[in-house]
C-alpha positions in Angstrom: -37.9 -52.7 36.5 -37.2 -56.1 35.1 -33.7 -57.1 34.0 -33.3 -57.8 30.3 -31.7 -61.1 29.5 -30.5 -61.4 25.9 -29.9 -65.1 25.2 -27.7 -65.5 22.2 -27.4 -68.9 20.5 -26.8 -70.7 17.3 -23.7 -69.3 15.7 -21.2 -70.0 12.9 -19.9 -73.2 14.3 -20.1 -76.9 13.8 -21.6 -77.0 17.3 -24.6 -74.9 16.1 -27.2 -77.6 16.9 -25.8 -78.3 20.3 -26.1 -74.6 21.0 -29.8 -74.7 20.1 -30.4 -77.6 22.6 -28.6 -75.8 25.4 -30.4 -72.5 24.7 -33.8 -74.3 24.7 -33.1 -75.5 28.3 -31.6 -72.2 29.5 -34.5 -70.1 28.1 -37.2 -72.3 29.6 -35.5 -72.2 33.0 -35.5 -68.4 33.2 -38.2 -66.8 35.3 -40.5 -65.0 32.9 -42.0 -62.9 35.8 -38.5 -61.7 36.8 -36.8 -61.1 33.5 -37.6 -59.7 30.1 -36.1 -62.5 27.9 -35.0 -61.7 24.4 -34.1 -64.4 21.9 -31.1 -63.7 19.5 -30.4 -66.3 17.0 -27.2 -66.3 15.0 -27.5 -68.3 11.8 -24.9 -70.7 10.5 -23.6 -68.0 8.2 -23.3 -65.5 11.1 -26.3 -63.3 10.5 -27.9 -62.0 13.7 -31.7 -62.5 14.0 -33.5 -60.6 16.7 -36.5 -62.7 17.6 -37.8 -60.3 20.2 -39.1 -60.9 23.6 -40.4 -64.2 24.8 -43.3 -64.3 27.3 -44.0 -68.0 27.6 -41.9 -71.1 27.6 -40.8 -72.6 24.3 -42.5 -75.7 23.1 -39.9 -76.9 20.6 -36.5 -76.0 19.3 -37.8 -74.9 15.9 -39.1 -71.7 17.7 -35.5 -70.7 18.3 -34.6 -70.4 14.6 -35.2 -67.8 11.9 -33.8 -66.7 8.6 -32.7 -63.4 7.1 -31.3 -62.0 3.9 -29.4 -59.3 5.8 -25.6 -59.2 5.9 -23.7 -60.0 9.1 -22.7 -56.4 9.7 -26.1 -54.9 9.0 -27.9 -57.5 11.2 -25.5 -56.9 14.0 -25.8 -53.1 13.6 -29.6 -53.4 13.7 -29.6 -55.5 16.8 -27.3 -53.2 18.7 -29.2 -50.0 17.7 -32.5 -51.5 19.0 -31.3 -52.9 22.3 -29.4 -52.1 25.4 -31.1 -48.8 26.2 -29.4 -46.5 28.6 -31.8 -46.6 31.5 -32.4 -50.4 31.4 -30.5 -53.1 33.3 -29.4 -55.7 30.7 -27.1 -58.7 30.5 -26.2 -61.1 27.7 -26.3 -64.8 28.2 -24.2 -66.3 25.4 -25.2 -70.0 24.8 -22.7 -70.4 22.0 -20.5 -73.4 21.8 -17.3 -73.5 19.7 -16.0 -70.9 17.3 -17.2 -67.3 17.4 -18.9 -68.0 20.7 -16.7 -69.9 23.1 -13.4 -68.6 21.8 -13.3 -65.1 23.1 -14.4 -63.3 19.9 -18.0 -62.5 21.0 -16.8 -61.7 24.5 -14.4 -59.1 23.0 -17.4 -57.5 21.3 -19.3 -57.3 24.6 -16.2 -55.9 26.3 -15.8 -53.1 23.7 -19.5 -52.2 24.1 -19.3 -52.4 27.9 -22.2 -54.9 28.1 -22.4 -57.3 31.0 -22.4 -61.0 30.0 -22.4 -64.4 31.6 -19.4 -66.5 31.7 -15.7 -66.4 30.8 -13.9 -63.4 29.4 -11.7 -63.0 26.3 -8.5 -64.5 27.6 -9.9 -67.5 29.4 -12.2 -68.3 26.5 -9.5 -68.1 23.9 -7.0 -70.2 26.0 -9.7 -72.7 27.0 -10.8 -73.5 23.5 -7.3 -73.9 22.1 -6.3 -77.3 23.4 -2.6 -76.7 22.6 -2.5 -73.3 24.4 -4.5 -74.8 27.3 -2.2 -77.7 27.7 0.9 -75.5 27.5 -0.4 -73.4 30.3 -1.4 -76.4 32.4 2.1 -77.7 31.9 3.4 -74.6 33.7 1.2 -75.4 36.6 2.2 -79.1 36.7 -1.3 -80.2 36.0 -1.2 -84.0 35.1 -2.2 -84.6 31.5 -1.5 -86.9 28.6 1.5 -86.6 26.4 0.7 -84.4 23.4 2.2 -82.8 20.3 0.7 -80.4 17.7 1.1 -79.3 14.1 -0.3 -76.7 11.8 -1.8 -77.1 8.3 1.2 -75.4 6.7 3.7 -77.8 8.3 1.7 -80.8 7.3 1.4 -79.7 3.7 5.1 -78.9 3.6 6.3 -82.2 5.0 3.7 -84.8 5.8 6.4 -87.4 6.6 8.0 -85.3 9.3 4.6 -84.8 11.0 3.9 -88.5 11.0 7.4 -89.3 12.3 7.0 -86.6 15.1 3.8 -88.3 16.2 5.3 -91.8 16.2 8.4 -90.7 18.0 6.7 -88.6 20.7 3.3 -90.2 21.1 3.1 -93.6 19.3 0.0 -95.7 18.7 -2.8 -95.7 19.6 -3.3 -91.9 19.7 -6.1 -89.4 19.3 -6.2 -86.7 16.7 -8.3 -83.6 17.4 -8.8 -80.1 15.9 -7.2 -77.7 18.3 -10.2 -75.4 18.8 -13.4 -77.5 18.8 -15.5 -79.2 21.3 -18.4 -81.7 21.4 -16.0 -84.4 20.1 -16.3 -83.0 16.5 -13.4 -84.1 14.2 -11.8 -86.5 16.7 -10.5 -89.9 15.7 -8.6 -92.7 17.4 -5.6 -94.0 15.3 -3.9 -97.4 15.6 -1.5 -97.1 12.7 -0.1 -94.6 10.2 -2.9 -95.1 7.6 -5.5 -94.2 10.2 -3.3 -91.3 11.4 -3.2 -89.8 7.8 -7.0 -90.0 7.5 -7.6 -88.6 10.9 -5.3 -85.6 10.3 -7.0 -84.9 7.0 -10.4 -84.8 8.8 -9.2 -82.7 11.7 -7.8 -80.1 9.3 -11.3 -79.7 7.9 -12.2 -78.0 11.1 -9.1 -76.1 12.1 -5.7 -75.1 10.8 -4.0 -76.4 13.9 -4.4 -79.9 15.4 -3.3 -81.7 18.5 -2.3 -85.4 18.8 -2.5 -87.0 22.2 -1.5 -90.4 23.6 -4.4 -92.7 24.5 -5.1 -93.0 28.2 -7.0 -96.0 29.3 -9.5 -94.9 32.0 -12.9 -93.7 32.9 -14.0 -90.2 31.7 -15.0 -88.0 34.6 -16.0 -84.3 34.9 -16.1 -81.6 37.6 -18.1 -78.4 37.3 -16.6 -75.2 38.7 -18.5 -71.9 39.4 -17.4 -68.6 40.8 -15.3 -65.6 40.1 -12.6 -64.8 42.6 -13.5 -67.7 44.9 -14.5 -70.6 42.7 -16.1 -73.8 44.0 -15.8 -77.3 42.6 -18.6 -79.8 42.4 -18.4 -83.4 43.2 -16.9 -85.7 40.5 -19.2 -87.2 38.0 -18.7 -89.9 35.4 -20.6 -91.5 32.5 -21.2 -95.2 31.9 -20.2 -95.4 28.2 -20.5 -98.2 25.7 -18.2 -96.6 23.1 -14.4 -96.4 23.0 -14.7 -92.6 23.5 -17.7 -90.3 23.7 -18.1 -88.9 20.2 -20.7 -86.4 19.1 -23.5 -88.9 18.6 -22.9 -90.4 22.1 -23.1 -87.0 23.7 -26.0 -85.4 21.8 -27.9 -87.8 19.6 -28.2 -91.2 21.2 -29.2 -90.0 24.6 -27.9 -93.3 26.1 -25.2 -91.9 28.4 -25.9 -92.8 32.0 -24.3 -90.3 34.5 -23.0 -91.6 37.9 -22.8 -88.8 40.5 -20.8 -88.9 42.6 -18.3 -90.9 40.6 -17.0 -94.2 41.9 -13.9 -92.9 43.6 -12.3 -92.7 47.0 -12.9 -89.5 49.0 -9.1 -88.8 48.9 -8.8 -88.9 45.1 -12.1 -86.9 44.6 -10.8 -84.1 46.8 -7.5 -83.9 45.0 -9.3 -83.8 41.7 -11.6 -81.0 42.9 -8.5 -79.0 44.0 -6.9 -79.5 40.6 -10.1 -78.3 38.9 -10.0 -75.1 40.8 -6.2 -74.8 40.0 -7.0 -75.2 36.3 -9.8 -72.6 36.6 -7.4 -70.1 38.0 -4.5 -70.9 35.6 -6.4 -69.7 32.6 -8.1 -66.9 34.4 -11.7 -68.2 34.3 -14.7 -66.5 35.7 -18.3 -67.7 36.0 -18.0 -71.3 35.1 -15.9 -74.1 33.6 -16.2 -77.8 33.3 -13.0 -79.8 33.8 -12.8 -83.2 32.1 -10.6 -86.0 33.4 -9.3 -89.5 32.6 -9.0 -91.7 35.7 -7.0 -95.0 35.4 -7.6 -98.2 37.2 -4.6 -97.3 39.4 -6.5 -94.1 40.4 -4.2 -91.8 38.6 -6.0 -88.9 37.1 -5.2 -86.7 34.1 -6.9 -83.5 33.0 -8.1 -84.0 29.4 -9.5 -80.5 28.7 -11.7 -77.7 30.0 -14.9 -76.3 28.6 -15.4 -72.6 29.3 -19.0 -72.8 28.1 -20.1 -76.4 28.8 -23.3 -77.9 27.4 -26.6 -77.1 29.1 -28.7 -79.6 27.2 -31.0 -82.2 28.8 -28.1 -84.6 28.8 -25.4 -82.3 30.1 -23.3 -83.1 33.1 -22.7 -79.5 34.3 -26.1 -78.8 35.9 -26.5 -82.4 37.1 -23.2 -82.1 39.0 -24.3 -79.1 40.9 -27.7 -80.6 41.8 -25.9 -83.6 43.3 -23.3 -81.5 45.0 -25.5 -79.1 47.0 -29.0 -79.4 45.7 -28.7 -76.4 43.3 -31.4 -76.7 40.7 -31.0 -76.0 37.0 -32.9 -72.7 37.4 -30.9 -71.7 40.5 -27.7 -72.4 38.7 -28.7 -70.0 35.9 -29.5 -67.4 38.5 -26.0 -67.8 40.0 -24.3 -67.4 36.7 -26.3 -64.2 35.9 -25.3 -62.7 39.2 -21.6 -63.7 38.7 -21.8 -62.0 35.3 -23.0 -58.7 36.8 -20.4 -58.9 39.5 -17.6 -59.4 37.1 -18.8 -56.5 34.9 -18.9 -54.2 38.0 -15.4 -55.2 38.9 -14.1 -54.5 35.4 -15.8 -51.1 35.4 -14.0 -50.2 38.7 -10.7 -50.4 36.9 -9.3 -47.1 35.6 -9.1 -46.8 31.8 -7.0 -43.6 31.9 -4.0 -42.6 33.9 -4.8 -41.4 37.3 -3.7 -37.8 38.0 -2.3 -37.2 41.5 
C-alpha cells in the first residue's frame, strides 16, 4: 500500500507566496509511483482547501491555489473527517513558512491528532521563529551572535523616547530592526539615524507585536543546512554573492540574481567550527528533521550566528537543498525522502513514550 503524503502549503502569513514556490518544488520531486500525494492549500485567510490527489507533476504554481467560502473551522473539520483513515499510512509535509506554519501552531495540531509530520516540533518551531527567544537561548550556550535588544508594541506606545534611547545606548547606529517572528527578510530595515529608526520600528510593528534591534555586522552572509533527529549532520558552508547591502525579500525570491558559492570561501578550520556550532544550535532549541543556520563571517574570519530557520525555503533558489547536493551528492528528491523518513522516526519515538502513569 502506498504511503499518503499530505503537502500543506500557503497559509495565513506574509510568506504565503514563498510557501507556494517551495511547495511547487517539493510536490514535483515526490515519486508519484511510491506515494499518494494530496494537495492541501490554506488560503491567506486561513481556510483549508483540500485539492485532492495529484497523479502527475504540476505545470505551474496556479494549480496549487483554490478558493472557498467555508469558514476556517468548517474547512479544517471537513479536511480531517475525510483524510487520515485508520488502516492507511500517512504523513503530513508542512511547507508553510512564517506564522501559523513555522511557529509551532500547526505542529501542535498534528501532535494532538497523533499524525506524523515532517520537520520540527512545537518547541523548536516556536523558539526558532521568535528571534528574541532564539537569541536568549543561544546566549546560554555561548553561541557567538550580534548584540541585540528588543521591545514590545505596548512599551513603544507608552514611551517611544525610552525605546530609542535604549537602542542608541545598547546598540547604536547603524542597526537593523526586525519583526521578532518573521522570516524571508519581511519588515527588516537598516537604520543609520533616529529618524530611520522611528520609521523602521513603525514598519516592523505592522508584522509583529514584538521586534528585535541588532547591531550591524559587516561580513559575508553564509548558511549551513542541518538534517537529522538524535544524530544531526551539518552540510558544508555555503554563501551568496550579493549586490545589495542585505538580502531582502526581492533579492531572495523575486530577482533570482543571487549566486550561491558552495563550499564557501573559507579555511577548512573555520568551516569545521561553524559546522559544529550549527549542530550545537540545532540541539539547543531541540530541533528535529531539519534546520538552516545563517551566519555572518567578517574579514577577520570571526563568525556570528544570525538566526535559524526551522522550515527553510525549498524554492528553485533555495540554499538548503543545494548545500546537501554539494556536501554528499544528495539530490533534491533524495533529501525529501530523508526528511519523510525522519518524520516517521520521530513520530514512532514520541508514541513510545507513556502518556499515563506506569503501574508497577
